[in-house]
Backbone as CSV, one residue per row, in Angstrom:
resi,resn,N_x,N_y,N_z,CA_x,CA_y,CA_z,C_x,C_y,C_z
1,MET,0.711,-1.427,0.014,-0.066,0.136,0.081,0.614,1.370,0.205
2,LYS,2.009,1.164,1.198,3.460,2.280,1.208,3.970,2.363,-0.453
3,SER,3.728,1.585,-1.189,4.744,1.849,-2.311,3.054,2.127,-3.734
4,LEU,1.977,2.238,-3.047,1.281,2.863,-3.975,0.882,4.310,-3.805
5,VAL,0.960,4.296,-2.668,0.974,6.215,-2.498,1.975,6.602,-3.046
6,PHE,2.595,6.313,-2.475,4.413,6.579,-3.325,4.596,6.485,-4.736
7,ALA,3.985,5.847,-5.471,3.987,5.930,-6.952,2.591,6.726,-7.277
8,LEU,1.927,7.288,-6.244,0.620,8.164,-6.636,0.698,9.666,-6.839
9,SER,1.360,9.890,-5.233,2.203,10.824,-5.564,3.409,11.189,-5.923
10,SER,3.940,10.380,-6.580,5.247,10.655,-7.463,4.541,11.462,-8.832
11,LEU,3.383,10.468,-9.075,2.915,10.927,-10.374,2.589,11.945,-10.562
12,ILE,1.739,12.417,-9.263,1.388,13.667,-9.637,2.055,14.799,-9.239
13,LEU,3.406,14.469,-8.674,4.612,15.654,-8.586,5.038,15.709,-10.127
14,PHE,5.152,14.537,-11.059,5.422,14.629,-12.311,4.923,15.633,-12.819
15,ALA,3.494,15.421,-12.862,2.222,16.189,-13.667,2.491,17.545,-13.063
16,PHE,2.545,17.930,-12.146,2.739,19.421,-11.890,3.521,20.139,-11.956
17,THR,5.420,19.211,-12.472,6.094,19.533,-12.850,6.475,20.046,-14.380
18,VAL,5.800,18.907,-14.890,5.571,19.031,-16.094,5.207,20.671,-17.371
19,ASP,3.767,20.951,-15.761,3.103,22.162,-16.602,3.936,23.071,-16.325
20,LYS,4.846,23.553,-15.385,5.107,24.467,-14.803,5.875,25.184,-15.422
21,VAL,5.814,26.237,-16.149,6.921,26.669,-16.852,8.067,28.283,-16.320
22,GLU,9.568,27.523,-16.610,10.124,28.721,-16.067,9.730,30.058,-16.996
23,ASP,10.014,31.119,-15.702,9.691,32.540,-16.053,11.117,33.067,-15.783
24,TYR,12.030,32.850,-16.634,13.327,33.468,-16.558,13.539,34.960,-16.406
25,LEU,12.788,35.852,-17.521,12.668,36.830,-16.960,12.302,38.042,-16.698
26,SER,11.284,37.289,-15.477,10.719,38.177,-14.595,9.754,39.186,-15.665
27,VAL,9.135,38.405,-16.259,8.077,39.162,-17.061,6.678,39.012,-16.520
28,LYS,6.310,40.012,-15.895,4.590,40.004,-15.758,3.535,39.786,-16.401
29,GLY,2.920,38.734,-16.860,1.837,38.228,-17.906,0.408,38.384,-17.436
30,PRO,-0.449,38.527,-18.356,-0.365,37.983,-19.495,0.325,39.236,-19.930
31,LEU,0.753,39.141,-21.463,1.426,40.090,-22.746,-0.010,40.357,-23.418
32,THR,0.045,41.709,-23.724,-1.100,41.926,-24.685,-0.709,42.445,-26.058
33,PHE,-1.178,42.001,-26.936,-0.900,41.934,-28.529,-2.185,42.460,-29.147
34,ASN,-2.785,43.375,-29.880,-3.474,43.555,-30.726,-4.848,42.826,-30.061
35,LYS,-4.616,43.917,-28.896,-6.539,43.394,-28.222,-6.000,41.588,-27.792
36,THR,-5.492,40.918,-27.853,-5.029,39.882,-27.383,-4.319,39.462,-26.191
37,ASP,-4.790,38.538,-25.374,-3.697,38.280,-24.024,-3.184,37.049,-24.295
38,PHE,-2.228,37.411,-24.153,-0.809,36.071,-24.566,-0.401,35.708,-23.031
39,HIS,-0.556,34.124,-23.005,-0.037,33.735,-21.493,1.401,33.072,-21.951
40,LEU,2.020,32.564,-20.771,3.575,32.233,-20.864,2.592,30.323,-21.225
41,LYS,3.606,29.692,-22.240,3.411,28.319,-22.441,4.722,27.516,-22.580
42,TRP,5.671,27.965,-22.602,7.041,27.392,-22.431,8.147,28.400,-22.656
43,SER,9.318,27.851,-22.388,10.653,28.265,-22.053,11.996,28.100,-21.945
44,ASP,12.711,28.588,-22.173,14.322,27.255,-22.377,15.506,28.361,-22.199
45,LYS,16.298,27.787,-21.901,17.643,28.718,-21.260,18.718,27.659,-21.915
46,PRO,18.546,28.116,-23.866,20.026,26.693,-24.255,20.692,26.943,-24.143
47,ASN,21.947,27.924,-23.740,22.598,28.383,-23.422,22.994,29.754,-22.067
48,ASP,24.213,29.502,-21.532,24.703,30.864,-20.837,23.935,32.494,-21.160
49,GLU,23.918,32.683,-22.498,23.134,33.932,-22.950,22.365,34.211,-23.939
50,TYR,21.343,32.647,-23.731,20.275,32.867,-24.475,19.114,32.141,-23.875
51,TYR,17.473,33.163,-23.860,16.678,33.071,-23.492,15.482,33.168,-24.253
52,ILE,14.592,32.291,-23.870,13.376,31.985,-24.949,11.948,31.418,-24.187
53,GLN,11.101,32.351,-24.022,9.867,32.342,-23.880,8.591,32.602,-24.932
54,GLU,7.999,31.119,-24.343,6.590,31.596,-25.741,5.436,31.586,-24.863
55,TYR,4.557,32.870,-25.454,3.296,32.705,-25.100,2.184,32.678,-26.410
56,LEU,0.977,32.134,-25.671,0.322,32.153,-26.416,-1.526,32.803,-25.960
57,PRO,-2.293,32.942,-26.952,-3.674,32.935,-26.343,-4.529,31.395,-25.709
58,LYS,-4.928,31.973,-24.715,-5.500,30.844,-23.785,-5.771,29.719,-23.991
59,ASP,-6.663,29.390,-25.473,-7.206,28.126,-26.280,-5.615,27.764,-27.393
60,GLU,-4.935,28.451,-27.527,-4.299,27.886,-28.393,-2.627,27.195,-27.714
61,SER,-2.427,26.065,-28.892,-1.431,24.908,-28.135,0.156,25.259,-29.146
62,LEU,0.714,24.706,-28.454,2.366,25.117,-29.294,2.207,24.331,-30.484
63,GLU,1.841,23.162,-30.275,2.050,22.299,-31.810,1.248,22.979,-32.882
64,SER,-0.160,23.823,-32.566,-0.832,24.169,-33.931,-1.178,25.859,-33.469
65,PHE,-0.635,26.494,-33.358,-1.278,27.705,-32.458,-1.500,28.654,-34.399
66,ASN,-2.067,30.111,-33.675,-2.732,30.932,-34.605,-1.651,31.953,-35.103
67,GLN,-1.403,32.410,-33.056,-0.887,33.645,-32.419,0.429,33.603,-31.965
68,MET,0.950,33.624,-31.591,2.143,33.716,-30.751,2.882,34.990,-30.730
69,LEU,3.157,34.604,-29.274,4.189,36.200,-28.924,5.284,35.391,-28.234
70,THR,6.700,35.844,-28.496,7.896,35.075,-28.409,8.683,36.088,-27.459
71,ILE,9.538,36.550,-26.237,10.496,37.266,-26.368,11.801,35.958,-26.300
72,HIS,12.933,37.034,-27.265,14.124,36.257,-27.101,15.132,37.052,-26.562
73,LEU,15.745,36.514,-25.466,17.146,37.674,-24.728,18.305,36.841,-25.124
74,PHE,19.361,38.162,-25.725,20.524,37.648,-25.778,21.466,38.304,-24.710
75,ASP,22.129,37.912,-23.974,22.961,38.571,-22.580,24.348,37.814,-22.861
76,THR,24.502,39.117,-24.210,25.721,38.974,-24.995,25.983,40.620,-25.079
77,ASP,27.328,41.041,-25.504,27.479,42.122,-25.736,27.341,42.491,-27.029
78,ILE,26.108,42.016,-28.136,26.616,42.063,-29.397,25.613,43.208,-29.703
79,ASP,25.650,43.830,-30.556,25.242,45.304,-30.795,23.727,44.808,-31.514
80,LEU,23.091,45.935,-31.515,21.993,46.357,-32.627,21.668,45.470,-34.008
81,GLU,22.356,46.251,-34.175,22.671,46.058,-35.996,23.674,44.743,-36.090
82,GLY,24.302,43.784,-35.236,24.799,42.337,-35.246,23.507,41.918,-35.160
83,ALA,23.059,41.749,-34.458,21.880,40.815,-33.869,20.688,40.815,-35.184
84,VAL,20.634,42.061,-35.674,19.696,41.837,-36.859,20.596,41.381,-38.082
85,SER,21.382,41.808,-38.695,22.445,41.177,-39.453,22.285,39.761,-39.436
86,GLN,22.406,39.173,-38.231,22.003,37.829,-38.372,20.974,37.110,-38.391
87,LYS,20.049,38.075,-37.954,18.498,37.429,-38.997,18.686,37.514,-40.257
88,VAL,18.891,38.598,-40.863,18.857,38.566,-42.115,20.025,38.038,-42.700
89,SER,21.167,37.606,-42.300,21.973,36.576,-42.826,21.296,35.136,-42.828
90,GLU,20.046,34.819,-41.959,19.292,33.192,-41.594,18.572,33.612,-42.866
91,LEU,17.643,34.979,-42.397,16.941,34.739,-43.686,16.885,34.562,-45.242
92,GLU,18.347,35.200,-45.734,18.903,35.178,-47.036,19.353,33.703,-47.386
93,GLU,19.829,32.838,-46.357,19.911,31.648,-46.493,18.363,30.549,-46.651
94,ARG,17.624,30.905,-45.992,16.363,30.259,-45.786,15.767,30.778,-47.595
95,LYS,15.693,31.740,-48.040,15.251,32.357,-49.075,15.971,31.050,-50.572
96,LYS,16.741,30.952,-50.362,17.073,29.788,-51.385,16.411,28.353,-51.621
97,THR,15.780,28.100,-50.172,14.925,26.580,-50.204,13.101,27.497,-50.267
98,ASP,13.355,28.338,-49.497,11.619,28.968,-49.288,11.437,29.943,-50.059
99,PRO,10.271,29.220,-50.945,10.098,30.470,-52.291,9.073,31.539,-51.996
100,VAL,8.781,31.722,-50.710,7.847,33.230,-49.996,8.316,33.270,-48.965
101,CYS,9.793,33.626,-48.388,10.486,33.904,-47.704,10.651,35.153,-48.646
102,ASN,10.580,36.264,-47.528,10.802,37.719,-47.819,10.607,38.087,-46.385
103,TYR,11.466,39.907,-46.484,11.788,40.510,-45.097,11.612,41.634,-45.713
104,GLN,11.970,42.836,-44.462,12.051,44.093,-44.473,13.099,44.595,-42.943
105,VAL,13.344,45.439,-43.417,14.265,45.464,-42.251,14.044,47.064,-41.959
106,THR,13.335,47.431,-40.442,13.317,49.112,-40.516,14.236,49.616,-39.497
107,GLU,14.494,50.692,-39.195,15.162,50.981,-37.973,14.660,52.045,-37.724
108,SER,14.593,52.336,-36.192,14.186,54.015,-35.896,14.893,54.707,-36.028
109,PRO,13.849,56.318,-35.853,14.457,57.411,-36.259,15.843,57.674,-35.407
110,ASP,15.902,56.902,-34.394,17.146,57.696,-33.406,17.798,56.200,-33.464
111,GLY,18.049,55.172,-34.253,18.905,54.219,-34.522,18.623,53.193,-33.177
112,LYS,18.105,53.691,-32.396,17.704,52.156,-30.771,17.478,51.281,-30.896
113,GLU,16.165,51.000,-32.074,15.214,49.649,-32.292,15.529,49.398,-33.889
114,PHE,15.187,48.314,-33.984,14.734,47.800,-35.515,13.802,47.174,-35.020
115,ILE,13.106,46.674,-36.619,11.633,46.021,-36.562,12.332,45.634,-38.247
116,VAL,12.491,43.997,-37.797,12.786,42.744,-39.009,10.504,42.265,-39.275
117,ASP,10.564,42.551,-40.315,9.000,41.469,-40.033,9.375,40.354,-42.065
118,PHE,8.881,39.345,-41.620,9.125,38.523,-42.402,8.223,37.287,-42.929
119,LEU,8.130,36.812,-43.789,6.887,35.656,-44.444,8.109,34.725,-44.340
120,LEU,7.868,33.572,-44.110,7.663,31.581,-44.046,7.165,31.482,-44.666
121,GLY,7.304,30.013,-45.248,6.392,29.347,-45.872,6.923,27.647,-45.736
122,GLU,5.874,26.456,-45.299,6.288,25.273,-45.790,5.581,24.837,-46.824
123,SER,6.286,23.411,-47.679,4.940,22.698,-48.434,5.644,21.575,-48.204
124,ASN,4.665,20.589,-48.537,4.830,19.298,-48.512,4.031,19.054,-50.202
125,ASP,5.196,18.337,-50.680,5.085,17.839,-52.245,4.064,18.581,-53.289
126,ASP,4.735,19.989,-53.033,4.478,21.045,-53.846,3.117,21.925,-53.283
127,GLU,2.764,21.687,-52.287,1.535,22.057,-51.458,2.315,22.801,-50.800
128,MET,1.219,24.176,-50.266,1.572,24.843,-49.542,1.062,24.424,-48.177
129,THR,1.457,24.320,-46.855,1.195,23.697,-45.747,0.984,24.329,-44.930
130,ILE,1.613,25.381,-44.484,1.824,26.012,-43.657,2.604,27.676,-43.972
131,VAL,2.115,29.007,-43.881,2.672,30.622,-44.027,2.527,30.717,-42.651
132,GLU,3.602,31.696,-42.448,3.796,32.141,-41.391,4.529,33.707,-41.585
133,PHE,3.619,34.519,-40.683,3.882,35.522,-40.931,4.897,36.537,-40.066
134,ASN,6.066,37.587,-39.392,6.645,37.536,-38.674,6.995,39.637,-37.829
135,VAL,6.703,39.680,-36.934,7.357,40.676,-36.437,8.448,40.967,-35.613
136,TYR,9.418,41.172,-35.731,10.841,41.344,-34.714,10.921,41.956,-34.366
137,HIS,10.630,42.917,-32.981,11.132,44.234,-32.522,12.296,43.984,-31.354
138,TYR,14.007,44.765,-32.162,14.700,44.519,-31.551,15.171,45.854,-30.622
139,ARG,15.584,45.494,-29.232,16.175,46.848,-28.699,16.966,46.401,-27.923
140,GLN,17.868,46.891,-27.056,19.144,46.934,-26.495,18.412,46.908,-24.612
141,VAL,18.797,46.478,-24.006,18.087,46.334,-22.740,19.574,46.553,-21.597
142,ASP,19.222,46.773,-20.559,20.216,46.608,-19.488,19.757,45.613,-18.330
143,LEU,20.528,44.934,-18.307,20.390,43.197,-17.401,21.093,43.435,-16.065
144,LYS,22.429,43.561,-15.595,23.107,43.857,-14.406,23.800,45.185,-14.487
145,LYS,24.293,45.889,-13.840,24.970,46.761,-13.242,25.589,47.881,-14.283
146,LYS,26.436,46.977,-15.103,27.056,47.285,-16.627,26.791,46.994,-18.043
147,ASP,25.933,45.442,-17.224,25.617,44.561,-18.623,24.655,45.383,-19.176
148,LYS,24.890,45.227,-21.143,23.429,45.384,-21.480,23.086,43.655,-22.484
149,GLY,22.032,43.648,-22.651,21.854,42.737,-23.789,20.852,43.165,-25.053
150,ILE,20.301,42.039,-25.450,19.490,42.267,-26.782,18.057,41.754,-26.614
151,ALA,17.032,42.818,-26.349,15.732,42.042,-26.346,14.688,41.506,-27.646
152,VAL,14.632,40.534,-28.007,13.702,40.843,-28.952,12.383,40.583,-28.659
153,LEU,11.084,41.032,-29.466,9.996,40.806,-29.182,9.236,40.599,-30.367
154,ALA,8.890,39.053,-30.298,8.109,38.695,-31.455,7.011,38.363,-32.075
155,TYR,6.439,38.847,-33.147,4.919,38.653,-33.233,4.990,37.347,-34.587
156,SER,3.637,36.276,-34.112,4.181,35.648,-35.283,2.533,34.846,-35.997
157,LYS,2.013,35.356,-36.572,0.923,34.795,-36.976,1.135,33.634,-38.071
158,ARG,0.506,32.637,-37.931,0.386,31.186,-39.086,-0.815,30.913,-39.388
159,SER,-1.107,30.322,-40.606,-2.174,30.123,-41.628,-1.862,28.897,-41.857
160,TYR,-2.823,27.530,-42.072,-2.385,26.348,-42.402,-3.420,26.005,-43.561
161,GLY,-2.772,25.091,-44.416,-3.644,24.465,-45.307,-4.464,25.433,-46.434
162,ASP,-6.045,25.159,-46.212,-6.848,25.735,-47.080,-6.970,27.054,-46.869
163,ASP,-6.938,27.524,-45.398,-6.785,29.037,-45.031,-6.032,30.188,-46.078
164,ILE,-4.952,29.246,-46.192,-3.468,30.427,-46.607,-3.983,31.199,-47.496
165,THR,-4.330,30.745,-48.908,-5.550,31.663,-49.775,-5.686,32.975,-49.162
166,GLU,-6.503,33.257,-48.433,-7.037,34.228,-47.816,-6.274,34.860,-46.549
167,PHE,-5.447,34.181,-46.234,-4.002,34.315,-45.465,-3.232,35.374,-46.428
168,PHE,-2.770,35.266,-47.569,-2.400,35.773,-48.423,-3.010,37.091,-48.943
169,LYS,-4.273,37.109,-48.908,-5.021,37.580,-49.282,-4.961,38.903,-48.595
170,THR,-5.156,38.981,-47.084,-5.065,39.768,-45.926,-3.982,40.479,-45.836
171,LEU,-2.855,39.633,-46.542,-1.661,40.357,-45.811,-0.822,41.615,-45.589
172,LYS,-1.105,42.204,-46.883,-1.242,43.559,-46.839,-1.538,44.978,-45.760
173,ALA,-2.627,44.713,-45.679,-3.600,45.471,-44.383,-2.939,44.945,-43.112
174,GLU,-3.307,43.683,-42.654,-2.534,42.942,-41.441,-1.192,43.462,-41.287
175,ARG,-0.310,43.103,-42.089,1.068,43.481,-41.980,1.126,45.028,-41.584
176,ASN,0.497,45.778,-41.971,0.497,47.182,-41.349,0.256,47.369,-39.957
177,ALA,-0.994,46.811,-39.772,-1.525,46.909,-38.530,-1.076,46.467,-37.717
178,HIS,-0.409,45.160,-37.618,0.853,44.398,-36.666,2.249,45.262,-36.622
179,LEU,2.748,46.015,-37.581,3.804,46.826,-37.782,3.420,47.906,-36.797
180,ASN,2.352,48.762,-36.923,2.278,50.056,-36.045,1.791,49.002,-34.403
181,GLU,1.351,48.102,-34.888,0.833,47.525,-32.923,2.316,47.581,-32.467
182,MET,3.355,46.766,-33.037,4.511,46.759,-31.981,5.330,47.809,-32.235
183,ILE,5.531,48.645,-32.847,5.782,50.119,-33.044,5.292,50.866,-31.729
184,SER,3.844,50.314,-31.850,3.175,51.446,-30.196,2.857,50.784,-29.105
185,SER,3.255,49.256,-29.282,3.574,48.871,-27.766,4.152,48.719,-26.760
186,GLN,3.495,48.607,-25.556,4.350,48.879,-24.499,5.289,47.534,-24.323
187,LYS,6.441,47.952,-24.374,7.162,46.521,-24.392,7.784,46.442,-22.966
188,PRO,7.488,44.332,-22.913,8.084,44.002,-21.341,9.116,44.345,-20.844
189,SER,9.157,44.726,-19.254,10.623,44.642,-18.663,10.867,43.698,-18.185
190,ILE,12.310,43.331,-18.447,12.715,42.202,-18.548,13.761,42.271,-17.518
191,LYS,13.606,41.292,-16.327,14.455,41.216,-15.350,14.937,40.208,-15.014
192,LEU,16.442,39.611,-15.527,16.819,38.089,-14.901,17.143,37.808,-13.401
193,LYS,16.806,36.396,-13.430,16.502,35.968,-12.147,17.971,35.913,-11.763
194,LYS,18.430,35.978,-10.567,19.568,35.471,-9.681,20.128,34.314,-10.065
195,LYS,21.012,34.245,-10.235,21.370,32.852,-10.791,22.367,32.187,-8.707
């Protein structure tokens, strides 16, 4: 009986820890974008210098989302231009195999912020299966006493299968709306948790 109770309590503890998502960046949620609330669903720290946190509307899943907000944090001394240049290089490489891949870079008048908006697609047997529009906002943030990092707030909107044609029809108007929203939205305050 004791072993059964132990097994059940271990199972409950495991289920609880799987659902718990680490907030590495101390970002108060939910985040709001385009009149939609986004809740923290997943996070990771792939290495000592890179953090990522993904936020979704309440009823969406990571496997088949329609909208997502992501915060990327680079705890390095790379400058804004260098970070944007890395993304552009990545997109240029993708364009070689992705026929819908396209991007535009916009710099703020004071040179302290950049936006990269881009389109990606995936196909199966020459049929488009997923199209994703992204808006990445780059800014420098203070992390520690003298250290600075790069924070990227990213909005992604996806369409699947039969809905892709309508997605392309409305993309121009929606692109402008999402760019304006990203420019005017309050960016989340970021504070790394002490190690």
